[in-house]
N, C-alpha and C positions, 0 to 999 in steps of 0.2 A: 414378788413385785406387785404392788397394788395397781388398780386400773388407772388412777390419776397419774402415777409415776410413769407407767408404760406409755401413756399418751404424750407426756413431755419428751420422752426419749425419741418417739417416732417423729414428733415435730422438729426436734433438734437435728435429727439426721436428714429429714426431708428438706429443710430450708436451704442448706448450701447447694443441694442438687438443683432445686428449682431456680435458685438465684443464678447459678452458673449457666443453666440452660437459657434463662431469660436474657442474660448479658450477651451470650453468644449469638442469640437470635437477633438482638437489636444492634450489635456493634459491627457485624461483618456483612456488608452488602455482597450478594453473590457476584463473583467475578465472571466476566464474559469469557467463554472458551472459544478459541479460534482453531481453524485447521492449519493455518500458517503459523509462523513463529511470532509469538507475542513480544513486541519490543516497546510496549507502552512505557513512557517516561524516558525514552532515548534522547540523548543530548546532541544528536547529529541529524543530518538531512532535514533541517528545519525549513529550508526554502530553496527555490530554483529560479533565481533572478536572471532569466534568459528571455529571448524573444521568440514568439510563436511564428508559424509559417505565414501568418497574415500580417506580420510586422508589428504586432502588439507586444509590449513588454509584459511579462507574466510573473506572478508570485502566488504562493499557496493561498493567500487570503482572497484571491480573486474567485475562488471556488467554494466559498463558505456555504454550508448547507448540503454539500455533496461529498461523497466518498471519492477520493482521488487516488488513482493507481498510476505510479510512475515507473517507467521501464527505460533503461538505457540500451541503445542499439544503433544500427545503421541500416540504410535502405538496401544495400547490396549484400546484406547478411543472407546466407543461403538457407538456413533452417531455424535457428534459435529465435531470431527476431520475428519472422512471420508467424511462427508457431505461437509465440507468447502473445502477439497482438491479436491473433485469431481467437485464442482462448479468452482474451479480455472482451472481444466482441461477443463471443458466445455467452460469457458470464452476464453481460449487459442484457442479452436477449432472455436469459433465464430469470432475470429479475422482473420481467413483465413491465407493469406500469412504473415500477421503481427504477427501471433502467435509466430514466432521465436524470436520476440522482447519482449516477456513476460517471465520473470524468476520467477518460484515459489520457495520459500524457506520455509522449515518446520523446526522449532526449537523445539527439544524435551524438555519437562519439566520433563522427566523420564529417565535420562541418565543411571540409574541403570539397567533397563531392555532393553532400546533401544540401543543396540550395533550397530556399523557401519553396520554389516551384516543385522541385523533386519531392520534398517532404509533404506538401499538400496533396500531390497525386498519390503518394504512398498511403496517407491516412484514408483516402477515399476507398482504398482496397478493403478496409476493415470497418470503419464507421466515420461518416462525415463530421460527427461531433467530436471526435478525438482530435487532440492538438499535438503537433510536433514542435519541439523547441530546439533552438540552436544558439550558439554564441561564438565569440572569437575563441581561438585555441586557449587563450589565457583564461577567459571566462569559464570555458568548459573544464579546464584543469581545476579551477577553484571549486566549482559545483561538484565535480567528481570526487574531489578530496573530502568535501563535506559529507558526501553520501557513502564514503568508503568504497567507491567503485573503481575497479581496475580496468584499464583499457590500454592497448598497445597496437601500433601499426606494424603489420607484417608484410614485408615487401613481396611483390609478385614478379611475374616475368617481364612486365612493363611498368613504367612509373605510375600508371593509372589503374593497374590490376591488383593493387594491394588489398589485403583483407585486414580486419580489425579483431583482435582478441579482446574480449570484454566480459565483465561480470554479467550474469544472466538472471538475476532475481528481480522481483518487483517490490516496490515500497507502497504500502497502503495507508492512507491518511483518513481519519474520521471527519465528519462534517464540521468539526471545529478547527480543522487544519493541523491536528496533532498526528505525528507518526505513530501508528499502532501495530502494524503487522509487516513482516518480511515474508514474502512468498517465494519459495524456491522454484526454479525452472521445472516445468513438467508437472506441476501439482494438479493441473486440470481446471477446467471452467467450473465444474460443480463445486469444488472446494473454494474457489475464489468467490463465486456467487454467494455461497453460504456465509463467508466472512464479511462480505460487503453488506449482506442483509442484517447480520448481527450488529454491525456498526450503525446502520440506519435505525435499527430497533432501539439501540442505546439512545440515539438522539431524539427519538419519538417522531 
């Protein structure tokens, strides 16, 4: 093989490799990795048209520019709800100055006992900037169905001592109001803060 022919062979072999590498580098933006479950593109849980504890109707678009974390629970919940809300407050603290860009939303599955006054006091236990939402039983059923949330009243010894079985995960929205992450109960404040920061970094 002469020198000129050898160069042609090397060039022919090298071209498809370099072209493939260039195509791959330009066509695939690095995907954000989350500690929670990535549900980007989900066609459910798009809004929560309910009223907050201050009497103001709320929608996801009200919080544009913030990461929104939504949790369903009730104020008389003995462990899961206060633990989840405390972790959310801790995640906000871990974000430092970016903590103001995290909005906590608590949706009660017990509107019978969770009056606006009760909900407002409950939020004060965790962060005064967090909002609690409630609706009629019919409104709650519609929102819970859209979020694929389970809840059920469990009778107690007296008519007012009942408990509520309910789903225990959290839904995390990016600053554009799109559902991005589902966080399982007990994942911890560090993991949640990391995911919130990732979404804030995406938005710039």
